[in-house]
Structures are given as structure tokens and as C-alpha cells.
C-alpha positions, 0 to 999 in steps of 0.5 A, spaced: 358 144 733 359 144 740 355 151 740 350 149 736 349 143 740 348 147 746 343 151 743 339 145 740 339 143 747 337 150 750 331 150 745 329 143 747 329 145 754 325 151 753 320 148 749 319 143 754 322 137 751 327 132 754 333 132 749 337 127 753 331 122 753 329 124 746 337 123 744 337 116 747 330 114 744 333 116 737 340 112 739 336 106 740 332 106 734 338 107 730 342 101 733 336 097 732 335 099 725 343 097 724 342 090 728 342 086 722 349 088 720 352 084 726 
């Protein structure tokens, strides 16, 4: 899993995408979508 994640990040960076920013955005969306469960 770690190696796959490394390759995904490397591919994103080479494609000009910010993987950390995208991940944070997805995480925020994920959290907000599960907000109703609290």
C-alpha cells in the first residue's frame, strides 16, 4: 500500500496536481458528508 501510495503521489506531482491539497479537499468533503452521524 505504501509503495502504491508513493507512486500515486509521484504521478500526481508529475501531472501538475497537488496531491496533499487534493487529499485535504477530499478529506474535508468526506468529513462533511458524515457530519450528520454525530
